[in-house]
C-alpha positions in Angstrom: 15.7 19.6 -40.1 14.2 20.9 -36.9 14.6 19.6 -33.4 12.7 16.4 -32.4 9.8 17.3 -30.2 9.3 15.1 -27.1 6.2 15.3 -24.9 6.7 13.9 -21.4 3.5 12.5 -19.8 3.0 11.4 -16.2 0.2 8.8 -15.8 -2.5 9.4 -13.3 -2.5 7.8 -9.9 -5.7 6.3 -8.5 -7.4 8.9 -6.3 -8.1 6.5 -3.4 -4.6 5.4 -2.6 -2.8 5.9 0.8 -0.2 8.2 -0.7 -2.4 10.1 -3.2 -3.4 12.6 -0.6 -6.4 13.7 -2.6 -8.5 15.1 0.2 -5.4 16.7 1.9 -4.3 18.3 -1.4 -7.7 20.1 -1.7 -7.3 21.5 1.8 -3.9 23.0 0.9 -4.8 24.2 -2.6 -2.5 21.9 -4.5 -3.3 19.8 -7.6 -1.1 16.8 -6.8 1.5 15.7 -4.4 4.9 15.3 -6.2 6.3 15.6 -9.7 7.6 12.6 -11.6 11.3 12.7 -10.7 12.5 9.9 -12.9 10.7 11.2 -16.0 12.0 14.8 -15.5 15.5 13.4 -15.0 15.3 11.4 -18.2 14.3 14.5 -20.1 17.6 16.0 -19.1 19.3 13.2 -21.1 17.8 14.5 -24.4 20.3 17.2 -25.6 18.6 20.5 -26.3 20.5 21.0 -29.5 18.6 18.1 -31.0 15.4 17.9 -29.0 12.7 20.2 -27.9 11.1 18.9 -24.8 7.6 20.2 -24.3 6.1 21.1 -20.9 5.2 18.1 -18.8 1.6 16.8 -19.1 1.0 15.6 -15.6 -2.3 13.9 -15.6 -2.6 14.3 -11.9 -2.7 18.0 -12.4 -4.4 18.5 -15.7 -5.8 16.6 -18.8 -3.7 15.5 -21.7 -4.8 17.2 -24.9 -4.9 15.6 -28.4 -3.3 18.6 -30.0 -0.2 18.2 -27.7 0.1 14.6 -28.9 -0.2 15.6 -32.5 2.4 18.3 -32.2 5.0 15.9 -30.7 7.2 13.5 -32.5 7.6 11.2 -29.5 5.7 10.8 -26.3 7.8 9.8 -23.3 6.3 8.4 -20.1 7.3 6.6 -16.9 5.1 4.7 -14.5 5.0 2.6 -11.4 2.6 -0.4 -11.4 0.0 1.6 -9.5 -0.2 3.9 -12.5 -0.5 1.1 -15.0 -4.2 1.6 -15.8 -3.6 5.3 -16.8 -0.4 4.3 -18.6 -2.4 1.9 -20.9 -4.9 4.7 -21.6 -2.0 7.0 -22.6 -0.4 4.4 -24.9 -3.8 3.7 -26.6 -4.4 7.4 -27.3 -0.9 8.1 -28.6 -0.9 5.1 -30.9 -4.4 5.9 -32.2 -3.0 9.4 -33.2 -0.1 7.8 -35.0 2.6 8.6 -32.6 5.2 6.5 -30.8 5.5 6.0 -27.0 8.7 5.5 -25.1 7.7 3.9 -21.8 10.2 3.6 -18.9 10.2 3.4 -15.1 9.6 0.5 -12.7 6.5 -0.9 -14.4 7.9 -1.1 -17.9 11.2 -2.4 -16.5 9.2 -5.3 -14.9 6.6 -6.1 -17.6 8.4 -5.1 -20.8 8.2 -8.6 -22.3 4.4 -8.5 -22.5 4.7 -5.4 -24.7 6.9 -7.0 -27.4 5.0 -6.9 -30.6 2.9 -3.8 -29.9 3.3 -1.3 -32.7 4.2 2.2 -31.7 5.6 1.3 -28.3 9.2 1.2 -27.1 10.1 0.0 -23.6 13.1 1.6 -21.8 14.2 -1.1 -19.4 16.4 -0.3 -16.4 18.1 2.9 -15.5 18.0 5.9 -17.8 21.7 6.8 -17.7 22.4 3.5 -19.6 19.5 3.2 -22.0 18.6 6.8 -22.7 21.8 7.6 -24.7 21.1 4.7 -27.0 17.5 5.9 -27.6 18.8 9.4 -28.2 21.4 8.2 -30.8 18.8 6.2 -32.7 16.4 9.2 -32.8 19.0 11.6 -34.0 20.2 9.2 -36.7 16.6 8.7 -37.8 16.7 5.0 -37.1 13.5 3.1 -36.2 13.3 2.6 -32.5 13.6 -0.9 -31.1 10.7 -2.6 -29.3 12.8 -2.6 -26.1 16.1 -1.1 -25.0 17.8 -3.4 -22.5 21.0 -2.4 -20.6 22.9 -5.4 -21.9 22.2 -4.3 -25.4 23.3 -0.7 -24.9 26.7 0.8 -25.2 28.3 1.8 -21.9 31.2 3.7 -23.4 32.0 6.8 -21.3 29.9 5.4 -18.3 31.1 4.0 -15.1 29.0 0.9 -14.5 29.2 -2.2 -12.2 29.1 -5.8 -13.4 25.3 -5.6 -13.5 25.5 -2.5 -15.8 24.2 -0.2 -13.0 25.6 3.3 -13.5 27.6 5.4 -11.0 25.2 8.2 -10.0 27.8 10.9 -10.9 26.2 10.4 -14.4 22.8 11.4 -13.1 21.8 14.9 -14.4 19.7 17.5 -12.7 16.0 17.1 -13.5 14.3 19.5 -16.0 12.4 21.5 -13.4 11.6 24.1 -16.1 9.1 21.7 -17.6 6.7 21.9 -14.6 4.6 24.5 -12.8 5.9 24.2 -9.2 2.6 25.7 -7.8 0.8 22.5 -8.8 2.8 20.4 -6.3 2.8 20.0 -2.5 6.4 18.6 -2.5 9.4 18.5 -4.7 11.7 15.4 -5.0 15.4 14.7 -5.1 17.2 11.3 -5.3 20.3 10.7 -3.2 20.9 7.0 -3.8 19.6 3.9 -5.6 19.6 0.3 -4.3 19.4 -1.3 -0.9 21.7 -3.7 0.9 18.7 -5.5 2.4 16.6 -8.1 0.5 13.1 -8.3 2.0 11.3 -10.9 0.0 8.2 -8.7 -0.7 10.3 -5.8 -2.1 11.4 -5.4 -5.7 14.0 -2.6 -5.1 17.0 -5.1 -5.3 15.6 -6.4 -8.6 15.3 -2.9 -10.0 18.4 -1.2 -8.5 20.6 -3.8 -6.9 22.0 -4.5 -3.5 25.0 -2.1 -3.7 23.6 1.4 -3.0 25.1 4.0 -5.3 25.0 7.6 -4.0 25.5 11.1 -5.4 28.3 13.2 -4.1 27.5 16.0 -1.6 28.2 18.6 -4.3 25.7 16.9 -6.6 23.0 17.0 -3.9 23.6 20.7 -3.1 23.5 21.4 -6.8 20.1 19.8 -7.0 19.0 21.8 -3.9 20.2 25.0 -5.7 18.2 24.0 -8.8 15.0 23.8 -6.8 15.8 27.3 -5.3 16.1 28.6 -8.9 12.5 27.7 -9.5 11.6 29.6 -6.2 10.7 26.4 -4.4 10.4 26.6 -0.7 8.9 23.9 1.5 8.7 20.1 1.4 11.3 18.1 -0.4 11.1 14.3 -0.5 14.5 12.5 -0.8 13.0 9.5 -2.6 15.6 6.8 -1.7 14.1 3.5 -0.8 16.7 3.3 2.0 18.4 6.6 2.8 21.0 4.9 5.0 21.8 2.1 2.6 25.2 3.7 1.8 26.1 5.0 5.3 29.5 6.3 4.2 27.9 8.5 1.6 25.2 9.7 4.1 27.9 10.6 6.6 29.7 12.7 4.0 26.5 14.4 2.8 24.7 15.4 6.0 27.2 18.0 7.4 27.1 19.7 4.0 23.3 19.7 4.1 23.3 21.2 7.6 25.5 24.1 6.5 23.5 24.7 3.3 20.2 24.8 5.2 21.5 26.9 8.0 23.1 29.5 5.6 19.7 29.8 3.8 17.5 29.8 6.9 16.0 26.4 6.2 14.1 26.8 2.9 13.4 23.0 2.7 11.7 20.6 5.0 13.1 17.2 4.1 11.7 13.7 4.5 12.8 10.3 3.4 12.7 6.5 3.8 15.1 4.3 5.7 15.5 1.0 7.4 14.8 0.7 11.1 18.5 0.4 11.8 18.5 4.2 11.8 17.3 4.0 15.4 20.3 1.9 16.5 23.1 3.2 18.7 25.8 2.7 16.0 23.9 5.1 13.7 23.3 7.8 16.2 25.7 10.2 14.5 23.6 10.0 11.4 20.3 10.3 13.2 21.5 13.3 15.2 22.4 15.2 12.1 19.1 14.7 10.3 17.0 17.3 12.1 19.8 19.9 11.8 19.9 19.1 8.1 16.2 19.9 7.8 14.6 16.4 8.1 11.4 16.3 10.0 10.0 12.9 9.0 11.2 9.4 8.0 9.3 6.4 6.7 10.5 3.1 8.0 9.6 -0.5 7.3 8.5 -2.2 10.6 6.1 -4.5 8.7 5.6 -7.1 11.5 6.2 -7.6 15.2 6.3 -11.4 15.0 9.7 -13.0 14.9 8.4 -15.9 12.8 7.0 -13.5 10.2 10.2 -11.4 10.1 12.1 -14.6 9.4 9.7 -15.5 6.7 10.0 -12.2 4.9 13.8 -12.2 5.2 13.9 -9.0 7.1 17.0 -9.7 9.2 17.6 -6.1 10.2 14.3 -6.2 12.2 15.2 -9.2 14.3 16.3 -9.0 18.0 18.3 -11.8 19.5 18.2 -10.4 23.0 14.5 -9.5 23.5 11.1 -9.1 21.8 10.7 -7.5 18.4 8.1 -5.3 19.9 10.5 -3.8 22.4 13.2 -3.4 19.8 11.0 -1.5 17.4 9.5 0.6 20.1 13.0 1.6 21.3 14.1 2.4 17.8 11.0 4.5 17.1 11.6 6.5 20.3 15.2 7.2 19.3 14.1 8.7 16.0 11.3 10.7 17.6 13.7 12.1 20.2 16.0 13.2 17.4 13.1 15.4 16.1 11.7 13.1 13.5 8.1 12.0 12.9 8.2 8.3 12.3 5.8 7.0 9.7 5.8 3.3 8.9 4.7 0.4 6.8 3.0 -2.7 8.2 1.9 -5.9 6.4 -0.6 -8.6 7.2 -1.2 -11.8 5.2 2.1 -13.7 5.7 1.8 -17.5 6.2 3.2 -17.2 9.8 0.8 -14.4 10.9 -1.3 -15.4 13.9 -5.0 -14.6 14.3 -4.1 -11.9 16.8 -1.9 -9.9 14.4 -4.4 -7.1 13.9 -4.8 -6.4 17.6 -1.0 -6.6 18.2 -0.2 -4.2 15.4 -2.9 -1.7 16.5 -1.5 -1.8 20.1 2.0 -1.1 18.9 1.1 1.7 16.5 -0.8 3.5 19.3 1.9 3.1 21.9 4.7 4.1 19.5 2.8 7.2 18.4 2.9 6.6 14.6 0.1 8.8 13.2 0.7 7.8 9.6 0.7 4.0 9.7 0.6 2.5 6.2 -1.0 -0.9 7.0 -1.6 -3.1 4.0 -2.5 -6.5 2.8 0.5 -8.5 1.5 1.1 -8.2 -2.2 3.6 -10.2 -4.3 5.2 -8.0 -7.0 6.7 -9.8 -10.0 10.4 -10.6 -9.7 10.5 -10.7 -5.9 11.5 -13.8 -3.9 8.0 -13.8 -2.5 6.5 -13.9 -6.0 8.8 -16.7 -7.1 7.9 -18.7 -4.0 4.2 -18.3 -4.3 4.4 -19.1 -8.1 6.3 -22.3 -7.3 3.5 -23.2 -4.8 0.8 -22.5 -7.4 -0.7 -19.8 -5.2 -0.6 -16.8 -7.4 -3.9 -15.5 -8.7 -2.9 -12.4 -10.7 -0.3 -9.7 -11.0 -0.3 -7.1 -8.1 -1.9 -3.8 -8.8 0.9 -2.0 -7.1 -1.1 -0.6 -4.1 -1.5 -3.0 -1.1 -3.1 -0.4 1.2 -6.8 0.3 1.4 -7.5 -2.5 -1.1 -9.5 -5.7 -0.6 -8.0 -8.0 -3.3 -5.0 -10.3 -2.8 -3.0 -11.5 -5.8 -2.3 -14.8 -4.1 -4.1 -17.5 -2.0 -3.2 -16.8 1.7 -2.7 -19.5 4.3 -5.1 -17.6 6.7 -8.7 -17.8 5.8 -9.1 -15.0 3.2 -12.4 -13.7 4.6 -11.0 -13.6 8.1 -7.9 -11.8 6.9 -9.7 -9.1 5.0 -12.3 -8.6 7.8 -9.5 -8.2 10.3 -7.5 -5.9 8.1 -10.5 -3.6 7.4 -11.4 -3.5 11.1 -7.7 -2.6 12.0 -7.4 0.3 9.6 -10.9 1.5 10.5 -9.8 1.6 14.2 -6.4 3.2 13.3 -8.1 6.1 11.5 -10.8 6.9 14.0 -10.4 10.4 15.3 -9.8 9.4 18.9 -7.1 6.9 18.1 -5.4 9.0 15.5 -5.1 12.1 17.6 -3.9 10.0 20.6 -1.0 8.9 18.4 -0.3 12.5 17.5 -0.2 13.4 21.2 2.2 10.5 21.9 4.4 11.7 19.0 4.4 15.3 20.1 5.2 14.4 23.7 8.2 12.3 22.7 9.5 14.4 19.8 12.7 16.4 20.1 13.4 19.7 18.5 12.4 20.2 14.9 14.9 22.6 13.1 13.0 23.2 9.8 9.8 25.1 10.2 6.8 25.0 7.9 6.5 28.1 5.8 3.6 30.4 6.6 2.5 30.8 3.0 -0.8 30.8 1.1 -1.1 27.0 1.2 -0.5 26.9 5.0 -3.0 29.7 5.6 -5.6 27.9 3.4 -5.0 24.7 5.3 -5.5 26.3 8.7 -8.8 27.9 7.5 -10.0 24.6 6.0 -9.0 22.6 9.1 -10.8 25.1 11.4 -14.0 25.0 9.2 -13.9 21.2 8.9 -13.4 20.5 12.6 -15.3 23.4 14.3 -18.2 24.1 11.8 -18.9 21.4 9.2 -18.3 18.3 11.3 -17.2 19.3 14.8 -14.5 17.0 16.1 -13.9 17.0 19.9 -10.8 15.0 19.6 -9.1 17.6 17.3 -10.2 20.4 19.6 -8.7 18.6 22.6 -5.4 18.0 20.7 -5.2 21.6 19.6 -6.0 23.0 23.0 -3.5 20.7 24.8 -0.7 21.5 22.3 -1.4 25.3 22.5 -0.9 25.2 26.2 2.0 22.7 26.6 4.0 23.2 23.4 2.9 26.3 21.4 5.7 25.7 18.8 4.0 22.5 17.8 0.7 24.1 16.9 1.5 24.2 13.1 2.1 20.4 13.4 -1.4 20.0 14.7 -2.9 21.5 11.6 -0.6 19.4 9.4 -1.8 16.3 11.2 -5.4 17.3 10.8 -4.9 17.7 7.0 -3.4 14.2 6.8 -6.2 12.8 8.9 -8.9 14.2 6.6 -7.5 12.2 3.7 -6.9 9.0 5.7 -10.3 9.0 7.3 -12.0 9.6 3.9 -10.3 6.7 2.1 -10.8 4.5 5.1 -14.5 5.3 5.3 -14.8 4.5 1.6 -13.1 1.2 2.1 -15.3 0.3 5.0 -18.4 1.1 2.9 -17.1 -1.0 0.0 -16.4 -3.9 2.4 -20.0 -3.6 3.7 -21.2 -3.7 0.1 -19.2 -6.8 -0.6 -20.8 -8.6 2.4 -24.2 -7.3 1.2 -23.8 -8.9 -2.3 -22.7 -12.1 -0.7 -25.9 -12.2 1.4 -28.0 -11.3 -1.6 -26.5 -14.2 -3.6 -27.2 -16.7 -0.8 -30.7 -15.4 -0.4 -31.4 -15.6 -4.1 -30.1 -19.1 -4.4 -32.2 -20.2 -1.4 -35.3 -18.7 -2.9 -34.6 -20.2 -6.4 -34.1 -23.6 -4.9 -37.4 -23.2 -3.1 -39.1 -22.3 -6.4 -37.8 -25.5 -8.0 -39.8 -27.4 -5.4 -43.1 -25.7 -6.2 -45.2 -26.7 -9.2 -45.7 -24.1 -11.9 -42.5 -22.2 -11.2 -39.9 -22.4 -13.9 -36.9 -20.8 -15.3 -38.7 -17.5 -16.0 -39.5 -17.0 -12.3 -35.9 -17.8 -11.3 -34.6 -15.2 -13.8 -37.1 -12.6 -12.5 -35.9 -13.2 -8.9 -32.3 -12.9 -10.1 -33.0 -9.6 -11.8 -34.7 -8.2 -8.7 -31.6 -9.3 -6.7 -29.4 -7.4 -9.1 -31.7 -4.4 -9.0 -31.4 -4.3 -5.2 -27.6 -4.5 -5.5 -27.5 -1.8 -8.1 -29.6 0.6 -6.1 -27.3 0.2 -3.1 -24.2 0.6 -5.4 -25.5 3.9 -6.7 -25.9 5.1 -3.2 -22.1 4.9 -2.7 -19.9 7.8 -3.7 -16.3 8.4 -4.8 -13.8 5.7 -4.3 -16.3 3.6 -2.3 -18.3 3.0 -5.5 -15.2 2.3 -7.5 -14.1 -0.3 -5.0 -17.6 -1.8 -4.8 -18.3 -2.1 -8.5 -16.3 -5.4 -8.9 -18.4 -6.9 -6.2 -21.6 -6.0 -8.1 -20.1 -7.6 -11.3 -19.1 -10.6 -9.2 -22.7 -11.0 -8.0 -23.9 -10.7 -11.6 -21.5 -13.3 -12.9 -22.3 -15.8 -10.1 -26.1 -15.5 -10.7 -25.5 -16.0 -14.4 -23.4 -19.0 -13.8 -25.9 -20.5 -11.3 -28.8 -20.0 -13.7 -27.0 -21.6 -16.6 
């Protein structure tokens, strides 16, 4: 009997998300941003003497072919909730061709119960080091796969696990980098730890990975760096931890080794990660001061809110300040990280019950003053399994499951306390202001003025040269931008070493401005359909008062209204049209309901 053929498939991300980087990727000549680390790691758990793992089909880089599916014995996939629409398409295609899907990752681990009873689908729930060996054993033995593999139903013999069956990361293998084409990607990925000691009520990380962060050893991490070097990777590497400093002892052991590794190899990697705002506190200065020498140039942090009442509501104790304002605390922490050589990017949330009507102006003011060019501001979403979800469910305020992307979207999956139209209007205005050229480049200047020395330098390769050419064409020829020109000129005079950063900032801005413009147009279309409905109802009510006008005339008026809305919808392009289509359908449904 030959080896079992496994086809790994990475579902597509929506093109219009904050992190998709669609426009920016085109400027640097890359197909997609980052490979699916979890899926590639899981593929290392299928022993090669029994399994032939086929090259990754990453739907963000290329199409999935039917002949690939037919030639495989099993299709393996992993998804976050934001990829769920693409995941469903993959499952349907694979099942239609008579093959079985093994689906893992955060989405399947959260929603596996709804898939019980679907033929041809197996859910791998939880962490791969626990469930994958059980799946492998059943496949090798020729046994029918279960509908779901749960950690509590799997053998942990030979594994070090805690009482929640979460594995020690010494069991985590190096991902199968041989399954990808590195040239397709802007960045590579490495995981240092899983879990977070904090329990913010909107976050599902504790549910997925626990409160006790488990970390890899320094030697494991350097081994993963070496593995990336073997595929000739040079450039961006995302350390994908949800809180890099969750296990501070492990971080303190790792960073000196990373510094030596990078220095001895002349900094082949530019590292970035995510951490809690405590990184900017005095007691963690030893960690912070080693990050730039280790090659870090950016950190994403969760500021979320500047309102003490909201912070208490979301259970974000690490962001409270008992001796002054939250605003001053977060500004000081941001400055500490910037002075250490890091660009601070951050998440912000609006929509909590304790938010004041002034929340939009206050967040905008802080983001500008702090110099945070990449501000991920989003409407609050309630993921399943979080304390927020359970609270809203108990209050009867949930409307639907979250789609997994709370930025640059207009739908809430719950009923907010603040008037929803006011909330959405204020949110759209805030991000439109944030990603106006003048405001964005002002934040870049604040960052560059406050930023300390950056150790890792961006490689001057084909992608970088292409980006420079595209930025110059975009900002000097196609659509001249005086704000970019001003930023470039000032930087060239005052800090020439930071000029490459100016071009990197322009590439990011191109993406953020595009998706923001699309959102603004979609919001305008939503308001247009609301107005059309009100006008149509008013006219139809008037017809009822006139003799000789019946149902037929009302229907004709409704059809003209829908025609007007359809013409305007067709005038939208890209993600603006995709975002606006539900509002057209909503208008259609409301008119139908009104007439009947």
